[in-house]
N, CA, C and O atoms as a GROMACS GRO file, in nm:
protein
  308
    1UNK      N    1   8.256   3.087  -5.507
    1UNK     CA    2   8.306   2.967  -5.580
    1UNK      C    3   8.401   2.883  -5.510
    1UNK      O    4   8.503   2.938  -5.468
    2UNK      N    5   8.384   2.742  -5.486
    2UNK     CA    6   8.498   2.657  -5.429
    2UNK      C    7   8.613   2.667  -5.508
    2UNK      O    8   8.631   2.660  -5.629
    3UNK      N    9   8.700   2.687  -5.399
    3UNK     CA   10   8.856   2.692  -5.437
    3UNK      C   11   8.934   2.818  -5.477
    3UNK      O   12   9.044   2.824  -5.530
    4UNK      N   13   8.847   2.923  -5.437
    4UNK     CA   14   8.899   3.048  -5.477
    4UNK      C   15   8.911   3.124  -5.318
    4UNK      O   16   8.827   3.100  -5.231
    5UNK      N   17   9.021   3.213  -5.296
    5UNK     CA   18   9.061   3.276  -5.208
    5UNK      C   19   8.962   3.377  -5.170
    5UNK      O   20   8.906   3.438  -5.260
    6UNK      N   21   8.933   3.402  -5.045
    6UNK     CA   22   8.864   3.501  -5.015
    6UNK      C   23   8.816   3.534  -4.883
    6UNK      O   24   8.759   3.440  -4.828
    7UNK      N   25   8.822   3.650  -4.809
    7UNK     CA   26   8.800   3.701  -4.697
    7UNK      C   27   8.914   3.765  -4.665
    7UNK      O   28   8.947   3.771  -4.547
    8UNK      N   29   8.984   3.817  -4.757
    8UNK     CA   30   9.120   3.865  -4.710
    8UNK      C   31   9.119   4.026  -4.724
    8UNK      O   32   9.045   4.078  -4.808
    9UNK      N   33   9.193   4.095  -4.649
    9UNK     CA   34   9.176   4.228  -4.651
    9UNK      C   35   9.333   4.266  -4.606
    9UNK      O   36   9.402   4.183  -4.547
   10UNK      N   37   9.388   4.410  -4.644
   10UNK     CA   38   9.522   4.444  -4.582
   10UNK      C   39   9.531   4.597  -4.554
   10UNK      O   40   9.472   4.687  -4.612
   11UNK      N   41   9.584   4.602  -4.493
   11UNK     CA   42   9.612   4.775  -4.453
   11UNK      C   43   9.758   4.806  -4.443
   11UNK      O   44   9.835   4.715  -4.411
   12UNK      N   45   9.804   4.933  -4.470
   12UNK     CA   46   9.950   4.955  -4.493
   12UNK      C   47   9.963   5.046  -4.355
   12UNK      O   48   9.872   5.125  -4.330
   13UNK      N   49  10.068   5.034  -4.271
   13UNK     CA   50  10.065   5.138  -4.204
   13UNK      C   51  10.213   5.255  -4.248
   13UNK      O   52  10.302   5.242  -4.332
   14UNK      N   53  10.191   5.331  -4.179
   14UNK     CA   54  10.295   5.457  -4.234
   14UNK      C   55  10.441   5.436  -4.230
   14UNK      O   56  10.521   5.500  -4.298
   15UNK      N   57  10.474   5.330  -4.138
   15UNK     CA   58  10.632   5.302  -4.160
   15UNK      C   59  10.647   5.172  -4.308
   15UNK      O   60  10.750   5.123  -4.355
   16UNK      N   61  10.529   5.152  -4.342
   16UNK     CA   62  10.551   5.084  -4.464
   16UNK      C   63  10.544   4.912  -4.415
   16UNK      O   64  10.596   4.819  -4.478
   17UNK      N   65  10.486   4.905  -4.320
   17UNK     CA   66  10.437   4.748  -4.288
   17UNK      C   67  10.308   4.726  -4.319
   17UNK      O   68  10.222   4.810  -4.291
   18UNK      N   69  10.272   4.587  -4.391
   18UNK     CA   70  10.158   4.587  -4.436
   18UNK      C   71  10.108   4.447  -4.341
   18UNK      O   72  10.178   4.350  -4.315
   19UNK      N   73   9.976   4.469  -4.304
   19UNK     CA   74   9.931   4.373  -4.230
   19UNK      C   75   9.782   4.286  -4.292
   19UNK      O   76   9.674   4.342  -4.315
   20UNK      N   77   9.805   4.173  -4.305
   20UNK     CA   78   9.703   4.120  -4.378
   20UNK      C   79   9.608   4.034  -4.255
   20UNK      O   80   9.652   3.985  -4.150
   21UNK      N   81   9.478   4.036  -4.301
   21UNK     CA   82   9.380   3.968  -4.215
   21UNK      C   83   9.275   3.861  -4.283
   21UNK      O   84   9.224   3.880  -4.394
   22UNK      N   85   9.260   3.786  -4.230
   22UNK     CA   86   9.148   3.685  -4.291
   22UNK      C   87   9.055   3.665  -4.230
   22UNK      O   88   9.064   3.598  -4.127
   23UNK      N   89   8.913   3.725  -4.279
   23UNK     CA   90   8.810   3.709  -4.198
   23UNK      C   91   8.819   3.782  -4.061
   23UNK      O   92   8.782   3.734  -3.954
   24UNK      N   93   8.870   3.894  -4.076
   24UNK     CA   94   8.892   3.961  -3.939
   24UNK      C   95   8.980   3.931  -3.820
   24UNK      O   96   8.990   3.992  -3.714
   25UNK      N   97   9.057   3.792  -3.875
   25UNK     CA   98   9.186   3.784  -3.799
   25UNK      C   99   9.300   3.799  -3.832
   25UNK      O  100   9.326   3.784  -3.951
   26UNK      N  101   9.394   3.830  -3.750
   26UNK     CA  102   9.536   3.868  -3.786
   26UNK      C  103   9.600   3.745  -3.868
   26UNK      O  104   9.619   3.642  -3.804
   27UNK      N  105   9.639   3.746  -4.023
   27UNK     CA  106   9.712   3.637  -4.072
   27UNK      C  107   9.849   3.647  -4.084
   27UNK      O  108   9.919   3.547  -4.070
   28UNK      N  109   9.913   3.796  -4.119
   28UNK     CA  110  10.040   3.798  -4.149
   28UNK      C  111  10.078   3.963  -4.149
   28UNK      O  112  10.005   4.046  -4.203
   29UNK      N  113  10.176   3.989  -4.095
   29UNK     CA  114  10.257   4.111  -4.114
   29UNK      C  115  10.370   4.084  -4.205
   29UNK      O  116  10.449   3.991  -4.190
   30UNK      N  117  10.375   4.182  -4.313
   30UNK     CA  118  10.505   4.202  -4.378
   30UNK      C  119  10.568   4.308  -4.363
   30UNK      O  120  10.499   4.405  -4.329
   31UNK      N  121  10.699   4.329  -4.380
   31UNK     CA  122  10.790   4.453  -4.327
   31UNK      C  123  10.907   4.423  -4.468
   31UNK      O  124  10.922   4.320  -4.532
   32UNK      N  125  10.976   4.557  -4.483
   32UNK     CA  126  11.078   4.576  -4.534
   32UNK      C  127  11.031   4.523  -4.696
   32UNK      O  128  10.923   4.543  -4.752
   33UNK      N  129  11.155   4.449  -4.748
   33UNK     CA  130  11.157   4.418  -4.893
   33UNK      C  131  11.012   4.319  -4.934
   33UNK      O  132  10.955   4.328  -5.043
   34UNK      N  133  10.970   4.233  -4.830
   34UNK     CA  134  10.845   4.169  -4.869
   34UNK      C  135  10.738   4.275  -4.890
   34UNK      O  136  10.686   4.285  -5.001
   35UNK      N  137  10.704   4.350  -4.796
   35UNK     CA  138  10.627   4.458  -4.787
   35UNK      C  139  10.616   4.526  -4.912
   35UNK      O  140  10.504   4.534  -4.963
   36UNK      N  141  10.722   4.581  -4.973
   36UNK     CA  142  10.740   4.641  -5.106
   36UNK      C  143  10.692   4.545  -5.219
   36UNK      O  144  10.591   4.565  -5.287
   37UNK      N  145  10.777   4.433  -5.232
   37UNK     CA  146  10.708   4.367  -5.315
   37UNK      C  147  10.579   4.315  -5.332
   37UNK      O  148  10.521   4.302  -5.439
   38UNK      N  149  10.535   4.284  -5.217
   38UNK     CA  150  10.359   4.262  -5.207
   38UNK      C  151  10.299   4.375  -5.269
   38UNK      O  152  10.230   4.362  -5.370
   39UNK      N  153  10.324   4.495  -5.212
   39UNK     CA  154  10.221   4.658  -5.273
   39UNK      C  155  10.278   4.654  -5.432
   39UNK      O  156  10.204   4.703  -5.517
   40UNK      N  157  10.387   4.606  -5.466
   40UNK     CA  158  10.373   4.623  -5.635
   40UNK      C  159  10.326   4.520  -5.695
   40UNK      O  160  10.281   4.539  -5.808
   41UNK      N  161  10.322   4.364  -5.632
   41UNK     CA  162  10.259   4.262  -5.688
   41UNK      C  163  10.103   4.279  -5.692
   41UNK      O  164  10.035   4.241  -5.787
   42UNK      N  165  10.049   4.346  -5.568
   42UNK     CA  166   9.908   4.367  -5.556
   42UNK      C  167   9.835   4.430  -5.683
   42UNK      O  168   9.739   4.376  -5.738
   43UNK      N  169   9.896   4.560  -5.724
   43UNK     CA  170   9.852   4.620  -5.819
   43UNK      C  171   9.833   4.540  -5.962
   43UNK      O  172   9.739   4.574  -6.034
   44UNK      N  173   9.926   4.429  -6.005
   44UNK     CA  174   9.884   4.371  -6.102
   44UNK      C  175   9.830   4.251  -6.112
   44UNK      O  176   9.800   4.207  -6.222
   45UNK      N  177   9.805   4.162  -5.971
   45UNK     CA  178   9.761   4.043  -5.956
   45UNK      C  179   9.658   4.047  -5.880
   45UNK      O  180   9.628   4.143  -5.808
   46UNK      N  181   9.574   3.904  -5.894
   46UNK     CA  182   9.466   3.884  -5.801
   46UNK      C  183   9.486   3.931  -5.649
   46UNK      O  184   9.567   3.863  -5.586
   47UNK      N  185   9.434   4.020  -5.593
   47UNK     CA  186   9.482   4.049  -5.444
   47UNK      C  187   9.438   3.912  -5.351
   47UNK      O  188   9.518   3.868  -5.269
   48UNK      N  189   9.321   3.859  -5.369
   48UNK     CA  190   9.295   3.791  -5.278
   48UNK      C  191   9.401   3.623  -5.304
   48UNK      O  192   9.444   3.550  -5.215
   49UNK      N  193   9.414   3.610  -5.423
   49UNK     CA  194   9.517   3.501  -5.439
   49UNK      C  195   9.640   3.521  -5.381
   49UNK      O  196   9.694   3.440  -5.306
   50UNK      N  197   9.690   3.636  -5.418
   50UNK     CA  198   9.813   3.692  -5.360
   50UNK      C  199   9.839   3.698  -5.225
   50UNK      O  200   9.948   3.659  -5.185
   51UNK      N  201   9.734   3.753  -5.128
   51UNK     CA  202   9.706   3.721  -5.013
   51UNK      C  203   9.704   3.582  -4.945
   51UNK      O  204   9.755   3.558  -4.836
   52UNK      N  205   9.643   3.499  -5.017
   52UNK     CA  206   9.630   3.402  -4.981
   52UNK      C  207   9.756   3.260  -5.001
   52UNK      O  208   9.762   3.155  -4.937
   53UNK      N  209   9.834   3.306  -5.102
   53UNK     CA  210   9.981   3.259  -5.073
   53UNK      C  211  10.066   3.306  -4.991
   53UNK      O  212  10.135   3.230  -4.922
   54UNK      N  213  10.078   3.465  -4.982
   54UNK     CA  214  10.144   3.508  -4.912
   54UNK      C  215  10.156   3.461  -4.737
   54UNK      O  216  10.254   3.450  -4.664
   55UNK      N  217  10.005   3.440  -4.710
   55UNK     CA  218  10.006   3.385  -4.570
   55UNK      C  219  10.013   3.254  -4.570
   55UNK      O  220  10.038   3.204  -4.460
   56UNK      N  221   9.997   3.176  -4.670
   56UNK     CA  222  10.005   3.030  -4.655
   56UNK      C  223   9.857   2.948  -4.666
   56UNK      O  224   9.853   2.825  -4.662
   57UNK      N  225   9.748   3.021  -4.679
   57UNK     CA  226   9.606   2.979  -4.658
   57UNK      C  227   9.545   2.949  -4.764
   57UNK      O  228   9.442   3.014  -4.780
   58UNK      N  229   9.572   2.870  -4.850
   58UNK     CA  230   9.521   2.826  -4.976
   58UNK      C  231   9.525   2.668  -4.982
   58UNK      O  232   9.604   2.597  -4.919
   59UNK      N  233   9.430   2.629  -5.065
   59UNK     CA  234   9.427   2.495  -5.062
   59UNK      C  235   9.491   2.477  -5.232
   59UNK      O  236   9.463   2.543  -5.332
   60UNK      N  237   9.593   2.351  -5.213
   60UNK     CA  238   9.655   2.318  -5.334
   60UNK      C  239   9.604   2.201  -5.408
   60UNK      O  240   9.666   2.157  -5.505
   61UNK      N  241   9.488   2.146  -5.362
   61UNK     CA  242   9.433   2.082  -5.474
   61UNK      C  243   9.479   1.916  -5.441
   61UNK      O  244   9.425   1.826  -5.505
   62UNK      N  245   9.545   1.898  -5.376
   62UNK     CA  246   9.591   1.761  -5.355
   62UNK      C  247   9.565   1.690  -5.222
   62UNK      O  248   9.616   1.585  -5.182
   63UNK      N  249   9.467   1.777  -5.154
   63UNK     CA  250   9.444   1.713  -4.987
   63UNK      C  251   9.410   1.604  -5.013
   63UNK      O  252   9.498   1.527  -4.974
   64UNK      N  253   9.312   1.541  -5.068
   64UNK     CA  254   9.247   1.441  -5.093
   64UNK      C  255   9.343   1.316  -5.135
   64UNK      O  256   9.318   1.208  -5.084
   65UNK      N  257   9.461   1.329  -5.236
   65UNK     CA  258   9.509   1.248  -5.276
   65UNK      C  259   9.624   1.198  -5.135
   65UNK      O  260   9.656   1.085  -5.098
   66UNK      N  261   9.662   1.320  -5.088
   66UNK     CA  262   9.774   1.330  -4.965
   66UNK      C  263   9.716   1.275  -4.836
   66UNK      O  264   9.788   1.260  -4.737
   67UNK      N  265   9.561   1.237  -4.834
   67UNK     CA  266   9.508   1.195  -4.712
   67UNK      C  267   9.494   1.054  -4.742
   67UNK      O  268   9.484   0.982  -4.642
   68UNK      N  269   9.489   0.992  -4.866
   68UNK     CA  270   9.480   0.862  -4.886
   68UNK      C  271   9.619   0.785  -4.923
   68UNK      O  272   9.628   0.664  -4.944
   69UNK      N  273   9.716   0.869  -4.927
   69UNK     CA  274   9.848   0.829  -4.902
   69UNK      C  275   9.889   0.723  -4.819
   69UNK      O  276   9.838   0.722  -4.707
   70UNK      N  277   9.973   0.628  -4.848
   70UNK     CA  278   9.992   0.498  -4.744
   70UNK      C  279  10.075   0.558  -4.599
   70UNK      O  280  10.045   0.534  -4.482
   71UNK      N  281  10.195   0.649  -4.655
   71UNK     CA  282  10.255   0.742  -4.547
   71UNK      C  283  10.163   0.781  -4.453
   71UNK      O  284  10.190   0.760  -4.335
   72UNK      N  285  10.051   0.837  -4.483
   72UNK     CA  286   9.937   0.914  -4.390
   72UNK      C  287   9.842   0.844  -4.356
   72UNK      O  288   9.742   0.906  -4.320
   73UNK      N  289   9.835   0.688  -4.354
   73UNK     CA  290   9.744   0.613  -4.315
   73UNK      C  291   9.726   0.597  -4.174
   73UNK      O  292   9.612   0.576  -4.134
   74UNK      N  293   9.823   0.604  -4.089
   74UNK     CA  294   9.788   0.619  -3.935
   74UNK      C  295   9.754   0.766  -3.903
   74UNK      O  296   9.746   0.796  -3.784
   75UNK      N  297   9.735   0.855  -3.990
   75UNK     CA  298   9.689   0.986  -3.910
   75UNK      C  299   9.538   1.020  -3.991
   75UNK      O  300   9.508   1.126  -4.047
   76UNK      N  301   9.479   0.933  -3.982
   76UNK     CA  302   9.308   0.936  -3.998
   76UNK      C  303   9.298   1.022  -3.908
   76UNK      O  304   9.366   1.024  -3.806
   77UNK      N  305   9.183   1.124  -3.948
   77UNK     CA  306   9.095   1.208  -3.845
   77UNK      C  307   8.965   1.153  -3.847
   77UNK      O  308   8.877   1.201  -3.775
   0.00000   0.00000   0.00000
């Protein structure tokens, strides 16, 4: 389904670090309190959406609006 996060996986190391991959490529490593908070949150939330948010790899729904904004007029691709 379009607009939904997918392809994320995470592994936990013996030292408490959490490694997040996206389609097999390393996306982020969480350590310390961030890793503990992630592991607590992943128990109750949608894991895919949470990993997308943590890594910054998600659509915000405003890409088309931002592309058409006058401030970005010179940045056409």
